[in-house]
C-alpha angles and dihedrals in degrees: 000000000000113000094012126089116215088195093055090049091052093050090047091051093048090053091053091048091051089055089056098047095135092055091047089059091052091051093047092050089053091049093049091048094050093043091052092046093051101040108016133259099282111097089196091068098026111067093183091055091047091054092048092049092048090052091048092053091045086059092048096249111169115254092237091060091051093049093048091051090052091050091051089052095049092045097249088118128033114258147151121280110231128194124207120237131175123205124193131200150131132271135188116333092009093294111164119240129193121190122196115200140182114202146162090204116047094184093056093046098051090047092052093046093047090049092053092049093047097044094052102042103269135115129228108229137195129275110286095016094121106003091099089065092066135067123211105228148125115268129194119179122197128198124260109271095043112138100261097196096049092044092050092050092048093045096050091046089051092054104263117160098217144357118209127188113208127215090252091057098255116131125221123203116198124200138171111266092249093050097048099095094047093047092048092050092048092050090048090055088050090056100258118132116189122218089212126025124169148124102251148155100262116201114240091203134032136221110204112212126186138175117358092356091058091048092050092048092050090052090053092049091047091050092051093047089051092061106107095226096048116108103175138002120204126187142173089220118114110197128201113246094254094066 
């Protein structure tokens, strides 16, 4: 998008994630536990668990923590039962926001999410109000300067759905959710290391926000991410780097 660097936004986001490392571990443990409960403790036959484990190791989570979370999910260790809930709403300038949660207390979670929306200028919507603005897919983003031709050849051969070069020079590889792990592994073998790699809800449209609007939107996103039961926050907002 003209005037806005996707690459700068990714680096900005990574910096904020690094500052919240302890909370990331808590979220990953929840995801591993739920994945193991729903699909079993073998990552070879449970793609969701495999993804959660890969993300945990990407974030340098100790192996013992991962194994304990799996055992809680399979019932070999006592643990909390979480349910998954998705909330949808709007932020500054009509930007869509989707909030994925895992909770053992639905009443507490909706109150906390609604409070964050209301306090920082957003509105909690109804189910389906913004979900159509996002696409469930695998996303791998490579730094500007990556060899576009070689990456495209390797990605298509590995089963990627699309390769997009952004105006800032970064390159985005899109996969189906089920193909993400295989594509990532194949690109790794070909020598390509993504700066961002995840199965996500990718916005199909963007709302560019600058100045005070960008600052206000960042405050809303930070407030939602600070809610204990929130796992992921997705938005169509694209913020300038000063937010």
